[in-house]
N, C-alpha and C positions, 0 to 999 in steps of 0.2 A: 580489370580496369586499372588504369594508371592512378596511383594513389594521389598524385598532385591534382588530377582532374576531379577525383572524388572528394578530396578535402575542401575544394573550393565551394562545394554545394552544402557543406555542413556548417551550421552556425551554432555557436555555443548558446545554451539555454540561459536565459537570465535567471537570477536567483529570485525565488519567491519571497516576498516580504509579507507574511501573514500576521495579522493581529492575534492576540491571545484568544479571543473568542472564536476566531476562525480556526485556529489550531485545535481548540477544544471541540468545536463542531466536527472537524475532520476526524479527530480521534474517535469521537462518538459514532460517526458514520462507519468508520472502519470496524469498530467493535460490533456494530449491528450486522455488518456484512459477514463478519466471522461467525456470529451466532447462526445466521441463515445458512452459511456453508456447512456448519456442523450439523444442522438439522437435515440438510440435503444429504450429507454423508451417511447419516443414520438410516435414511430411507433406502439406501442402495444395498443390493445384495451382491453385486459384481465388485470384487475387491479392487479392480483397476479403477473403476469409476469412483468408488469410495475413497481411494487414495488421492484421486484428483481433487475431490472436495476437501479432504483433510489438508492437502497442500495449500489450497486456496484459503482455507480458514487460518492456517499458520501465517501465510503472507499478510492477511488482513490484521491479525493480532500484532505482527511485527510492525506493520505500518502504523497502527494505533499507538504502539509504544514509541515509535520515532516522533510522532506528532506530540505526544505527552512530554518526551524529553526535550524537544525543541521549545515547548511552552514553558517548562520549568527552568530551562537554562537561560531564559531571557532576563536581562537586568530589570529589576523592578523600580 
């Protein structure tokens, strides 16, 4: 596909402007999802499936850390 045609259909995402409490809630939800993914991984005997859940858990922990850093870096 021609890049010029394709780029016309892409619009930049607007920046999220979340309040501290929203960032805290998002971090808490991501941590809870990481715990669930860890539990799911422990129940798996297939190494490939276990790795999938481990990867999911890591991504949720990283996301929680990003939300926390964003919350802590805001001017008070």
